[in-house]
C-alpha positions as CSV (number, residue, x, y, z in Angstrom):
1,M,-56.6,-38.9,82.2
2,V,-55.3,-42.9,81.4
3,S,-52.5,-41.0,79.5
4,R,-51.4,-38.5,82.6
5,I,-51.8,-40.9,85.5
6,A,-48.0,-41.1,86.2
7,T,-47.2,-37.7,84.9
8,F,-49.9,-36.2,87.6
9,A,-47.7,-35.4,90.9
10,N,-45.2,-33.7,88.9
11,T,-47.1,-31.7,86.3
12,N,-48.9,-30.5,89.3
13,L,-46.0,-29.0,90.8
14,L,-44.5,-27.5,87.9
15,V,-48.3,-25.9,87.0
16,Q,-47.8,-24.5,90.7
17,A,-44.5,-22.9,90.2
18,S,-45.3,-21.5,87.1
19,M,-47.9,-20.0,89.5
20,N,-45.3,-18.5,91.7
21,L,-43.3,-17.2,89.2
22,Q,-46.0,-15.5,87.4
23,S,-46.6,-13.7,90.8
24,K,-42.8,-12.6,91.5
25,L,-43.0,-11.5,87.5
26,S,-45.9,-9.1,87.8
27,S,-44.2,-7.8,91.0
28,Q,-41.1,-7.2,89.2
29,Q,-43.2,-5.7,86.0
30,S,-45.4,-3.4,88.5
31,Q,-41.8,-2.1,90.0
32,E,-40.6,-1.5,86.6
33,A,-43.5,0.4,85.6
34,S,-44.3,2.4,88.4
35,G,-41.1,3.0,90.0
36,L,-42.7,1.6,93.4
37,K,-41.7,-1.4,95.3
38,T,-45.5,-1.7,95.6
39,T,-48.9,0.7,95.2
40,S,-50.4,-0.3,98.6
41,F,-48.7,0.1,102.4
42,S,-50.1,-3.2,102.9
43,G,-47.4,-4.0,100.4
44,L,-44.8,-1.9,102.6
45,K,-45.1,-4.7,105.7
46,G,-42.8,-2.9,108.7
47,D,-41.9,0.4,106.5
48,A,-45.5,1.5,106.4
49,G,-45.1,2.8,109.5
50,K,-42.1,4.6,108.8
51,L,-44.0,6.3,105.5
52,L,-47.1,7.7,107.0
53,D,-44.8,8.9,109.9
54,L,-42.5,10.9,106.8
55,Q,-45.7,11.9,105.3
56,G,-47.2,13.4,108.0
57,Q,-44.1,15.4,108.8
58,T,-44.2,16.5,105.0
59,A,-47.4,18.2,105.3
60,R,-46.8,19.3,108.3
61,L,-43.7,21.5,107.4
62,Q,-45.9,22.3,103.9
63,A,-48.7,23.7,105.8
64,E,-46.0,25.6,107.9
65,S,-45.1,27.2,104.7
66,D,-48.3,28.3,103.6
67,M,-48.5,30.2,106.6
68,A,-45.6,31.7,106.5
69,T,-46.2,32.7,102.9
70,A,-49.2,34.2,104.0
71,A,-48.1,36.1,107.1
72,A,-44.6,37.2,104.4
73,A,-47.7,39.1,102.0
74,D,-48.4,40.8,104.8
75,V,-45.8,42.2,105.9
76,Q,-45.1,42.8,102.4
77,S,-47.9,45.2,102.3
78,A,-47.4,46.2,106.1
79,Y,-43.7,47.6,105.2
80,S,-45.0,49.3,101.7
81,A,-47.7,51.1,103.7
82,V,-45.1,52.4,105.9
83,G,-43.0,53.3,103.1
84,N,-46.2,55.7,101.9
85,I,-46.8,56.8,105.1
86,T,-43.0,57.9,105.8
87,D,-43.7,59.8,101.8
88,L,-46.1,61.4,103.8
89,T,-44.5,62.5,106.8
90,T,-41.9,63.6,104.5
91,T,-44.4,65.8,102.9
92,I,-45.8,67.1,106.2
93,R,-42.2,68.3,107.3
94,T,-41.5,70.1,104.4
95,Q,-44.9,71.8,104.6
96,L,-44.8,73.1,108.4
97,S,-41.4,74.3,107.7
98,A,-42.6,76.5,105.0
99,A,-45.5,77.2,107.1
100,L,-43.3,78.4,110.1
101,S,-41.3,80.4,108.0
102,N,-43.8,82.4,106.3
103,T,-43.8,85.5,107.7
104,S,-47.4,86.6,106.4
105,P,-49.7,85.1,108.5
106,S,-52.7,86.5,106.3
107,T,-51.8,84.2,104.0
108,P,-51.6,80.4,105.7
109,L,-49.2,77.9,103.8
110,I,-51.3,75.0,105.7
111,T,-55.0,74.8,105.9
112,S,-57.3,72.4,108.1
113,A,-58.9,71.2,105.3
114,D,-55.1,70.1,104.9
115,A,-54.4,68.3,107.9
116,Q,-57.8,66.6,107.3
117,S,-56.8,65.2,103.9
118,W,-53.7,64.2,105.4
119,L,-55.3,62.2,108.5
120,Q,-57.8,60.3,106.1
121,T,-54.3,59.1,103.7
122,L,-52.8,58.1,107.1
123,Q,-56.1,56.3,108.4
124,S,-56.6,55.0,104.6
125,Q,-52.6,53.2,104.5
126,L,-52.8,52.2,108.1
127,N,-56.5,50.0,107.9
128,T,-54.7,48.5,104.8
129,E,-56.1,44.9,103.7
130,V,-54.6,41.7,102.0
131,G,-57.1,38.7,101.3
132,G,-59.4,39.8,104.2
133,R,-56.9,40.7,106.7
134,Y,-56.4,44.0,108.3
135,V,-52.6,43.9,108.9
136,F,-52.4,46.8,111.8
137,S,-55.0,45.2,113.6
138,G,-52.9,43.1,115.8
139,Q,-55.0,39.6,116.4
140,A,-58.0,41.7,115.2
141,V,-57.7,40.8,111.5
142,D,-61.2,41.5,110.7
143,R,-62.0,45.0,111.4
144,P,-60.3,47.9,110.6
145,P,-58.2,49.2,113.2
146,V,-57.7,53.2,112.8
147,N,-61.2,55.5,113.1
148,F,-59.8,59.2,113.9
149,A,-63.4,60.0,114.2
150,D,-63.7,57.9,117.1
151,A,-65.1,59.7,119.8
152,K,-62.5,58.6,122.6
153,Y,-60.0,60.1,120.2
154,N,-59.3,63.9,121.4
155,P,-55.4,64.4,121.3
156,N,-56.1,67.8,121.7
157,N,-56.9,67.6,124.8
158,D,-53.4,67.4,125.6
159,P,-51.3,67.8,123.0
160,T,-47.9,66.5,124.8
161,T,-49.8,63.3,125.9
162,P,-49.6,60.5,123.5
163,D,-53.1,59.1,122.6
164,T,-54.6,55.9,120.6
165,G,-58.1,56.5,121.0
166,Y,-58.3,56.2,117.5
167,Y,-57.3,52.6,117.4
168,E,-59.3,49.7,117.5
169,G,-57.5,46.8,117.2
170,T,-56.2,44.7,119.7
171,T,-52.8,44.9,122.2
172,A,-52.3,41.4,121.3
173,T,-49.9,41.4,117.8
174,R,-50.1,37.8,115.7
175,T,-47.1,35.7,115.6
176,L,-46.0,32.8,113.6
177,T,-44.4,30.2,116.1
178,T,-42.8,26.9,113.7
179,S,-42.4,23.6,114.5
180,T,-39.0,24.7,116.0
181,G,-40.2,26.7,118.5
182,T,-39.1,30.1,116.6
183,T,-41.3,32.7,117.0
184,V,-41.9,35.3,114.6
185,G,-43.6,38.5,114.5
186,I,-46.1,39.2,111.9
187,S,-46.5,42.9,111.2
188,V,-47.1,46.1,114.0
189,S,-49.9,47.4,115.4
190,A,-51.6,51.2,114.3
191,D,-51.2,52.0,117.7
192,S,-47.0,52.1,117.3
193,S,-45.6,55.6,118.5
194,G,-44.5,56.6,114.9
195,F,-48.0,56.5,113.2
196,E,-49.4,58.0,116.8
197,K,-47.2,60.8,117.0
198,L,-48.1,61.5,112.9
199,A,-51.6,61.5,113.9
200,R,-51.3,63.8,116.9
201,A,-49.3,66.3,114.9
202,L,-51.9,66.2,112.2
203,S,-54.3,66.8,114.8
204,M,-52.9,69.9,116.2
205,I,-52.3,71.0,112.7
206,A,-56.5,70.6,112.2
207,A,-57.2,72.6,115.2
208,N,-55.1,75.4,114.7
209,P,-53.3,75.7,111.2
210,T,-52.0,79.7,111.7
211,D,-50.9,79.0,115.2
212,Q,-47.1,78.7,115.0
213,T,-46.8,77.3,118.4
214,Q,-49.1,74.4,117.4
215,L,-46.9,74.3,114.0
216,S,-43.5,73.9,115.9
217,G,-45.0,71.4,118.2
218,A,-46.5,69.1,114.8
219,Y,-43.5,69.5,113.5
220,D,-41.3,68.2,116.5
221,L,-43.9,65.4,116.6
222,A,-43.9,65.0,113.0
223,T,-39.8,64.9,112.7
224,S,-39.9,62.5,116.2
225,A,-42.8,60.2,114.0
226,M,-40.0,60.0,111.5
227,T,-37.5,58.4,113.2
228,D,-40.3,56.0,114.7
229,L,-41.2,55.3,111.2
230,G,-37.5,54.0,110.4
231,T,-37.4,51.6,113.1
232,T,-40.7,50.1,112.3
233,Q,-39.7,49.6,108.7
234,A,-36.8,48.0,110.1
235,T,-38.8,45.5,112.1
236,L,-40.8,44.5,109.6
237,S,-37.7,44.1,107.1
238,N,-36.5,41.7,109.9
239,Q,-39.6,40.0,109.8
240,A,-39.8,39.2,106.2
241,A,-36.4,38.0,106.4
242,A,-36.9,35.5,109.3
243,L,-40.0,34.3,107.7
244,D,-38.6,33.8,104.2
245,D,-35.9,31.9,106.1
246,I,-39.1,29.1,107.0
247,G,-39.7,28.8,103.4
248,S,-36.1,28.2,102.1
249,D,-35.6,25.2,105.5
250,N,-38.8,24.0,105.4
251,A,-38.1,23.7,101.5
252,V,-34.6,22.0,102.6
253,K,-36.5,19.5,105.2
254,T,-39.3,18.5,102.9
255,T,-36.5,17.9,100.2
256,T,-35.1,15.6,102.6
257,L,-38.4,14.1,104.0
258,K,-39.6,13.2,100.5
259,N,-35.9,11.5,99.8
260,L,-36.1,9.2,102.6
261,A,-39.8,8.2,101.9
262,G,-38.7,7.1,98.0
263,D,-36.2,5.1,99.4
264,L,-38.5,3.2,101.4
265,T,-41.3,3.1,98.7
266,G,-38.9,3.8,95.0
267,A,-38.0,0.5,93.5
268,D,-34.3,-0.3,92.5
269,L,-35.1,-0.2,88.4
270,S,-31.6,-2.6,87.6
271,T,-32.2,-5.3,90.1
272,A,-36.3,-5.4,88.8
273,A,-34.8,-5.7,85.2
274,V,-32.2,-8.6,85.7
275,M,-34.9,-9.9,88.3
276,V,-38.0,-10.0,85.3
277,T,-35.4,-11.4,83.0
278,Q,-34.6,-14.1,85.0
279,Y,-38.2,-15.2,86.2
280,Q,-39.6,-15.0,82.6
281,T,-36.3,-17.2,81.4
282,Q,-37.2,-19.6,84.3
283,L,-41.2,-20.0,83.8
284,E,-40.4,-20.9,79.8
285,A,-38.4,-23.4,81.2
286,V,-41.4,-24.2,83.7
287,Y,-43.8,-24.1,80.7
288,G,-41.4,-26.4,78.7
289,S,-41.4,-29.3,81.3
290,I,-45.2,-29.3,82.0
291,G,-45.5,-29.6,77.8
292,Q,-42.8,-32.7,77.9
293,L,-45.0,-34.1,80.6
294,S,-48.5,-33.1,79.2
295,S,-47.2,-34.9,76.2
296,V,-46.2,-38.9,77.5
297,S,-48.8,-41.4,77.2
298,I,-49.3,-44.7,79.7
299,L,-50.6,-46.2,76.3
300,K,-47.1,-45.7,74.6
301,Y,-45.5,-48.3,77.4
302,L,-48.7,-51.1,77.0
303,A,-48.4,-53.7,74.3
């Protein structure tokens, strides 16, 4: 201790300076390694709140995009089912046309069993399920929407009047509302006019497959149903396009938000590299000075 009494104060200051430089050097080296200004929210100081807000917006957009993706899967499945129903309707109309031209009533071209089979096919398509969700049930996605055996359904009481007694879904349809307030429909319900008309036509055929008047009425209903099914497919196509737009728009917004967050948290690597070099140089100089002071001894000056 005798050898350093005169230089203690200076040495202490240099040690403190070296510790400060080491802290700054460590911070810059960490930025170089991680690409981040800091690895903690506290290190962002006033920008921490801004970052949390940006992250919250990003999370909400991602959740919205996930919902749009799931909804799009339902709409696509519904579109495919309506396409199958349209094909079925074309087959039925062709068979009805042939039956109406049949000059030998004793050899029917359409039987009650044919109509029942078509009705079962229609029911199967309308009870399409995706990921545990029935796509034609409206908001009641947990239950199949169609049961043509339901006691409430008896269109033959008055074949000229629409009958949706088979429908067990909700009148309210599913929608997706975005963060901007845009509302997009999801699928259509199984009580839509095209489905109802086709079901009624098939019920008429099943009840009287050889009655020309009934067959003619069924043909007209099937023809009208074909037009309505085209409208339904157009609706579903528009829904699919709108849901796709939500995903695309949100992807752009998410990229922007992530870039803004990166501006808050990202380190300037060029500046960090320069500062690392500067702090290392300064530390070397401080360490050199400490070494020189440590070698000074008061005994050298005592005779």
